[in-house]
ROLUMMI-506728 format. One line per field, with one value per residue (C-alpha): chain; x, y negated, z; residue in one letter. Coordinates in pm, whole numbers, plus 50000, padded with zeros to 5 digits. Each point is the difference from the previous one (the first is absolute). Example, Ala and Ser with C-alpha at 12.3 -4.5 7.8 and 13.67 -1.06 7.14 Angstrom:
chain: A  A
xx: 51230  50137
yy: 50450  49656
zz: 50780  49934
resn: A  S
//
This chain:
chain: A  A  A  A  A  A  A  A  A  A  A  A  A  A  A  A  A  A  A  A  A  A  A  A  A  A  A  A  A  A  A  A  A  A  A  A  A  A  A  A  A  A  A  A  A  A  A  A  A  A  A  A  A  A  A  A  A  A  A  A  A  A  A  A  A  A  A  A  A  A  A  A  A  A  A  A  A  A  A  A  A  A  A  A  A  A  A  A  A  A  A  A  A  A  A  A  A  A  A  A  A  A  A  A  A  A  A  A  A  A  A  A  A  A  A  A  A  A  A  A  A  A  A  A  A  A  A  A  A  A  A  A  A  A  A  A  A  A  A  A  A  A  A  A  A  A  A  A  A  A  A  A  A  A  A  A  A  A  A  A  A  A  A  A  A  A  A  A  A  A  A  A  A  A  A  A  A  A  A  A  A  A  A  A  A  A  A  A  A  A  A  A  A  A  A  A  A  A  A  A  A  A  A  A  A  A  A  A  A  A  A  A  A  A  A  A  A  A  A  A  A  A  A  A  A  A  A  A  A  A  A  A  A  A  A  A  A  A  A  A  A  A  A  A  A  A  A  A  A  A  A  A  A  A  A  A  A  A  A  A  A  A  A  A  A  A  A  A  A  A  A  A  A  A  A  A  A  A  A  A  A  A  A  A  A  A  A  A  A  A  A  A  A  A  A  A  A  A  A  A  A  A  A  A  A  A  A  A  A  A  A  A  A  A  A  A  A  A  A  A  A  A  A  A  A  A  A  A  A  A  A  A  A  A  A  A  A  A  A  A  A  A  A  A  A  A  A  A  A  A  A  A  A  A  A  A  A  A  A  A  A  A  A  A  A  A  A  A  A  A  A  A  A  A  A  A  A  A  A  A  A  A  A  A  A  A  A  A  A  A  A  A  A  A  A  A  A  A  A  A  A  A  A  A  A  A  A  A  A  A  A  A  A  A  A  A  A  A  A  A  A  A  A  A  A  A  A  A  A  A  A  A  A  A  A  A  A  A  A  A  A  A  A  A  A  A  A  A  A  A  A  A  A  A  A  A  A  A  A  A  A  A  A  A  A  A  A  A  A  A  A  A  A  A  A  A  A  A  A  A  A  A  A  A  A  A  A  A  A  A  A  A  A  A  A  A  A  A  A  A  A  A  A  A  A  A  A  A  A  A  A  A  A  A
xx: 50000  50145  50056  49676  50182  50214  49694  50002  49743  49914  49758  49792  49841  49859  49876  49787  49849  49932  49837  49764  52026  50268  50263  49819  50212  50292  50255  49789  50166  50310  50314  50103  49680  50041  49733  50030  49873  49689  49665  49710  49655  49756  49648  49693  50075  49853  49848  50271  50126  49964  50368  49930  49703  49713  49706  49876  50196  50085  49722  50051  50177  49791  50041  49889  50348  50074  50290  50244  50206  50304  50275  50371  50279  50286  50295  49930  50354  50147  50347  49920  49805  50009  49858  49644  49732  49689  49697  49905  49646  49961  49710  49969  49763  50112  50050  49677  50145  50145  50258  50239  50021  50045  50314  50012  49895  49965  50064  49843  50080  49740  50186  49990  50234  49761  49726  49856  50055  49767  49706  50114  50041  49636  49879  50191  50000  49763  50245  50260  49775  50191  50326  49837  49964  50369  50094  49891  49934  50171  50039  50089  49990  50364  50162  49851  49678  49650  50022  50380  50096  49846  50182  49777  50023  49702  49644  49691  49909  50357  50012  49677  50166  50328  49835  49797  50306  50122  50269  50106  50090  49979  50163  50232  49723  49860  50349  50075  49671  50080  50344  49856  49735  50258  50223  49708  49904  50357  50043  49681  50143  50313  49804  49762  50223  50358  50100  49875  50118  50361  49878  49750  50241  49937  50313  49836  49681  50204  50165  49654  49901  50284  49892  49645  50143  50177  49707  49766  50240  50095  50348  49941  49793  49735  49889  49752  50087  49785  50105  50215  49993  50234  50253  49970  50041  50304  50163  49922  50159  50310  50033  49900  50052  50038  49666  49791  49752  49745  49941  49791  50026  49695  49966  50372  50186  50309  50281  50252  49818  50045  49683  50009  50029  49726  49763  50073  49939  49670  49895  50050  49824  49690  49988  50010  49717  49797  50063  49881  49693  49901  50053  49797  49707  49978  50063  49694  49691  49785  50069  50267  49826  50318  50135  49973  50360  50290  50154  49665  49974  50346  49941  49678  50177  50274  49739  49820  50320  50094  49657  50019  50331  49816  49644  49938  49661  49795  50148  49907  49846  50137  50315  50044  50163  50324  50243  50222  49717  49875  50346  50040  49664  50087  50334  49831  49754  50284  50150  49751  49812  49708  49976  49987  49620  50016  50234  49758  49709  50205  50106  49647  49875  50274  49922  49648  50144  49995  50333  49892  50129  50341  50028  49911  50278  50239  49900  50076  50344  50068  49866  49693  49687  49638  50012  50279  50267  50337  50203  50370  50067  50132  50203  50164  50047  50188  50198  50120  50079  50192  50194  50096  50074  50320  49932  49841  49867  49945  49719  50244  50109  49639  49936  50288  49868  49634  50031  50136  49717  49737  50137  49962  49640  49804  49750  50210  50344  49976  49856  50277  50269  49881  49954  50380  49994  49828  50328  50148  50065  49941  50136  50187  50265  49914  50192  50092  49933  49827  49967  50257  49824  50291  49947  50264  49926  49625  49740  49825  49762  49715  49971  49670  49967  49681  50039  49711  50094  49973  50171  50284  50075  50074  50369  50055  49947  50292  50220  49907  50068  50342  50086  49911  50266  50051  49806  49792  49765  49764  49790  49641  49804  49626  49856  49716  49871  50004  50237  50123  49929  49897  49674  49902  49899  50188  50027  50351  50131  49811  50128  50360  49991  49805  50225  50305  49860  49811  50217  50339  49976  50193  49858  50237  50158  49835  49659  49727  49635  49728
yy: 50000  49660  49767  49797  49700  49974  49918  49635  49729  50122  50256  49725  49916  50348  50000  49694  50163  50334  49846  49733  51196  49944  49722  49717  49867  50228  49997  49792  49661  49845  50063  49639  49831  49725  50098  49669  49824  50213  49823  50140  50037  49907  50141  50062  50275  50346  50222  50146  50341  50303  49967  49643  50115  49957  49763  49695  49739  49702  49746  49647  49750  49746  49737  50248  50075  50364  50206  50069  50315  50082  50256  49929  50217  50089  50238  50352  50012  49669  50151  50026  49678  50049  50351  50128  49770  50038  49772  49828  49873  49637  49784  49626  49721  49671  49705  49818  49656  49718  50137  49718  50139  50364  50150  50322  50360  50156  50373  50234  50350  50127  50303  50375  50087  50121  49739  49853  49626  49973  50115  49847  49640  49957  50181  49762  49703  49777  50006  49830  49742  49710  50126  50024  49621  49976  50350  50258  50299  50306  50362  50327  50374  50081  50271  50341  49843  49962  49906  49963  50353  50157  50281  50307  50291  50219  49992  49897  50348  50067  49665  50076  50310  49817  49736  50259  50197  50014  49732  50075  50370  50180  50331  50159  50090  49645  49857  50227  49898  49629  50049  50201  49736  49722  50196  50063  49632  49891  50261  49875  49648  50125  50206  49721  49691  50117  49709  49730  50133  49873  49653  49894  49872  49663  49868  50085  49818  49699  49978  50019  49700  49797  50093  49891  49667  49948  50108  49767  49715  49920  49891  50141  50289  49867  50305  50122  50347  50191  50316  50208  49686  49842  50278  49951  49626  50048  50227  49744  49723  50215  50069  49652  49749  49703  50081  49988  49714  49958  50340  50134  50343  50107  50328  50051  50327  50043  50036  50127  50326  50341  50207  50169  49670  49853  50289  49978  49625  50051  50261  49733  49741  50210  50094  49631  49931  50287  49864  49656  50148  50195  49701  49777  50242  50045  49634  49867  49901  50275  50367  50164  50299  50210  49978  49841  49878  49963  50323  50176  49888  50139  50322  50066  49942  50243  50259  49955  50051  50306  50151  49925  50186  50328  49909  49731  49831  49912  49707  49883  50308  50249  49907  50020  49745  50160  49876  49866  49813  49854  49875  49848  49825  49861  49870  49834  49815  49867  49813  49717  49869  49950  50380  50072  49997  50285  50194  49960  50115  50286  50129  49973  50194  50264  50062  50087  50251  49781  49915  49795  49656  50124  50203  49694  49810  50288  50016  49631  50049  50275  49812  50225  49838  50104  50212  50216  49842  49903  49700  50064  49812  50306  50130  49661  49946  50326  49959  49649  50077  50315  49825  49725  50197  50205  50214  50344  50148  50365  50163  50095  49637  49885  50254  49855  49646  50067  49920  49654  49937  50126  49767  49712  50097  50289  49973  49915  50130  50353  49875  49746  50253  50268  49742  49970  50322  49833  49951  50341  50190  49681  50018  49667  49897  49705  49676  49884  50026  49662  49711  49721  49663  49768  49695  49731  49700  50064  49732  50030  50295  49969  50327  50044  50266  50105  50115  50250  50146  50383  50091  49746  49930  49644  50059  50056  49633  49895  50273  49892  49632  50085  50240  49745  49778  49671  49720  50243  50189  49768  50189  49911  50199  50064  50125  50204  50340  50200  50045  49661  49643  49778  50179  49975  49643  49863  49626  49965  50281  49872  49646  50118  50232  49757  49714  50187  50148  49688  49717  50157  49926  50267  50046  49997  50341  50170  49836  50193  50008  50143
zz: 50000  49911  50290  50023  50139  49690  49791  50088  49925  49650  50142  50164  49666  49966  50360  49939  49693  50168  50293  49853  47887  49820  49993  49827  49716  50079  49722  49764  50027  49847  50201  49934  50118  50259  50249  50186  49686  49954  49989  50201  49849  50277  49966  50215  50251  49942  50267  50224  49895  50227  50089  50114  50210  49753  50044  49811  49810  50224  50044  49866  50223  50196  49726  49733  49866  49929  50123  49718  49947  49787  49963  50012  49865  50234  49972  50119  50136  50111  49963  49628  49936  49622  50024  50026  50136  50213  50029  50326  50067  50117  50112  50054  50096  49850  50233  50077  50072  49796  49754  50093  50356  49899  50156  49800  50062  50345  49974  50257  50119  50248  50126  49988  49850  49736  50021  49681  49994  49699  50216  50331  49882  49889  50313  50226  49763  50198  50291  49781  49833  50154  49854  49659  49990  49908  49883  49749  50227  49850  50101  49830  50037  50079  49791  50082  50129  49856  49632  50004  49894  50311  50175  50000  50244  50092  49864  50197  50127  50106  50181  50184  50141  50063  50214  50195  50110  50359  50008  50361  50007  50334  49908  49745  49758  49994  49963  49705  49838  50038  49850  49709  49931  50003  49765  49762  49997  49931  49727  49831  49997  49829  49748  49904  50032  49961  49773  50239  50337  49970  49899  50269  50262  50161  49827  49666  50103  50111  49660  49845  50213  49858  49650  50090  50115  49669  49783  50192  49929  50360  50106  50349  50134  50237  50193  50264  50130  50246  50186  49762  49784  50259  49943  49626  50045  50220  49744  49729  50207  50048  49626  49876  50286  49766  49834  50319  50010  50278  50157  50288  50163  50206  50199  49986  49953  50220  49743  50254  50079  49841  49930  50342  50182  49784  50074  50372  49994  49823  50256  50265  49785  49942  50368  50090  49755  50149  50350  49888  49828  50312  50225  49767  49992  50377  50093  49820  50193  49844  50065  49783  49836  49984  50355  50343  50012  49760  50131  49967  49634  49923  50195  49811  49667  50103  50095  49668  49803  50205  49937  49627  49978  50048  49910  49733  49976  49689  49811  49650  49841  49922  50192  50374  50230  50113  50262  49722  49827  50327  50097  49653  50035  50342  49872  49702  50221  50216  49704  50045  50302  49762  49966  50374  49980  49750  50226  50291  49784  49854  50341  50138  49698  50029  50366  49881  49749  49686  49841  49700  50102  50112  49682  49789  50175  49938  49633  49969  50152  49746  49696  49945  49854  50051  49684  50139  49779  50143  49898  49970  50326  50185  49705  49952  50374  50045  49677  50082  50364  49910  49724  50245  50317  50020  50313  49955  50323  50091  50196  50277  50027  50026  50274  50202  49952  50081  50375  49917  49756  50245  50265  49754  49920  50150  49713  49694  50102  49861  49670  49955  50089  49756  49726  49983  49796  49705  49810  50077  49674  49797  49647  50007  50250  50222  49949  50352  50373  49988  49754  49970  50024  50076  49781  50049  49785  49980  50065  50340  50034  50251  50197  50186  50272  50180  50364  49963  49661  50003  49673  49990  50367  50101  50068  49629  49924  50219  49852  49645  50072  50141  49718  49732  50150  50175  49838  49792  50231  50193  50255  50094  50262  49998  50327  49853  49896  49679  49710  49886  50100  49707  49929  50368  49910  50302  49931  50136  49779  49696  50046  50034  49698  49781  50106  49879  49680  49891  50134  50075  50374  50188  50354  50293  50062  50296  49950  50186  49892  50225
resn: M  P  N  P  A  R  L  R  T  A  A  L  T  A  T  A  L  V  L  T  S  V  L  A  G  C  G  G  D  S  Q  D  E  D  L  S  A  Q  E  L  S  W  E  D  C  P  E  P  S  V  A  Q  G  G  G  D  A  P  S  P  L  P  N  G  D  K  W  Q  C  A  T  M  K  A  P  L  D  W  D  E  P  K  G  D  T  I  K  L  A  L  I  R  A  K  A  S  G  D  E  S  R  R  I  G  S  L  V  F  N  F  G  G  P  G  G  S  G  V  T  A  L  P  A  F  G  K  D  Y  A  T  L  R  T  R  Y  D  L  V  S  L  D  P  R  G  V  G  R  S  V  P  V  E  C  Q  N  D  L  Q  L  D  A  Y  F  Q  Q  D  A  T  P  D  D  T  A  E  R  T  K  L  L  D  N  T  K  E  F  N  A  A  C  E  T  N  S  E  K  M  L  P  H  V  R  T  T  D  A  A  R  D  L  D  L  V  R  Q  V  L  G  D  D  K  L  H  Y  F  G  I  S  Y  G  T  E  L  G  G  V  Y  A  H  L  F  P  K  N  V  G  R  A  V  F  D  A  V  V  D  P  T  Q  N  P  E  Q  G  S  L  G  Q  A  K  G  F  Q  L  A  L  D  N  F  A  E  D  C  T  S  K  T  E  D  C  P  I  G  D  S  A  E  D  V  K  N  R  I  A  T  L  L  A  D  L  D  S  K  P  I  P  G  I  F  P  R  E  L  T  Q  T  A  A  T  N  G  I  A  Q  A  L  Y  S  Q  G  F  W  Q  Y  L  T  A  G  L  E  Q  A  Y  A  G  D  G  R  I  L  M  A  L  S  D  S  M  N  G  R  N  E  H  G  E  Y  S  N  L  T  A  A  N  V  S  I  N  C  A  D  E  K  P  R  Y  T  A  D  Y  V  E  R  K  R  P  E  F  R  A  A  S  P  L  F  G  D  F  M  A  W  S  M  L  S  C  T  D  W  A  V  A  G  A  A  D  H  P  D  V  S  A  P  G  S  A  P  I  L  V  V  G  N  T  G  D  P  A  T  P  Y  E  G  A  R  K  M  A  A  A  L  G  K  G  V  G  V  E  L  T  Y  E  G  Q  G  H  G  A  Y  R  S  K  N  K  C  V  R  D  A  V  N  G  Y  L  L  D  G  K  V  P  A  A  G  T  V  C  S
//
């Protein structure tokens, strides 16, 4: 089972909706073509593909303008820039303000890795309307994602079984089954996407971003990275420090951690979010329907998960809610304080023997739509992580580490520990222990950390600011809940971010918003 915490931010789009291939162009282009000089053909956006998550074409913008989509050619292998090309899907909303005040394009990455920026930007677009007054808002499906030569692994029926498996084995037989399932998933990725797997590293995506900058006609890359998008932005700043314009990192990945440290940190982060959720429910004036105290809420959740390990309950027919699916659903709801109400309702329903809400949350985490079709979110997430991360862990190593993970989180610890096996037997060697984001000479980058963030714990913001380098990383703290800060609509955070992106005003390092 992929680590649920490593599916960052991008999955929130699907949650809101649930609750309310071949290499394109490979080998067909001139070896001498200057890709930076290509002209994009912007057209009305089509309905999202299954790999992007499906659904309807994006609705018109508030002023009646339509979202525009295009494809951009990029090298398959950046080490051979004159070789075969692939096509990357882009989306934009043109600036709504006076053309004379337009700064340029503001490029977004909403996280994952593996999230479709082409679907996420319209879904979240209203939150960035102020920024659109001076920027064209732009995003893309990174290579291997959505419509950008999507990595493919298992089919829908195989994924249904994959996500129902026991992800926290209790004996040798269950452990062997988990290892076999992981090996089968990874082998399917190699069989179906062998040509792409060596070329989906974050360094490749960062080079794509610089090509996007050039093709859009911007001297500098103005950038808004969220969650994994902060890691991508940091890698870009390291590779192209002189090309960084005004950039904001929100929900910040700790670039100094290896995968084990990152998983352990996320176990602590999700436990903190669960603690805050339980305290919030029981501190309200009305009765909390899922427990009499914060400890009672958590104890009842632990009992539910223990019971589901041996006896699942009905979920979304014909599937049952397993321990794995329920834990996934709980984790998904903790990404946003706005989803806590769904977690309360889902737990109350599950205690009565009905697992539909928790399963819907789990489906959203995994990129499964109501028709039983999966986006390629999980395939891309695993492929990018495994191409980036050098360590390969063994089952015996995980067994030795489980006590430390359980101490960090009684509820999520085992899941996070066993998820470290996701890259074992991967076909492509990982690049490094952790990304290099040092960026001497870059323009200031505003780094926003949220003290209650479950998936990218708050400490990561300070580590990112320091790693970017003196005079580059500028840290801002938001004392809040959920994954990220800007979309919380906190006025202090909004004013600081907007002030920098729109007017170039860098807030004082160490600013705290509450």
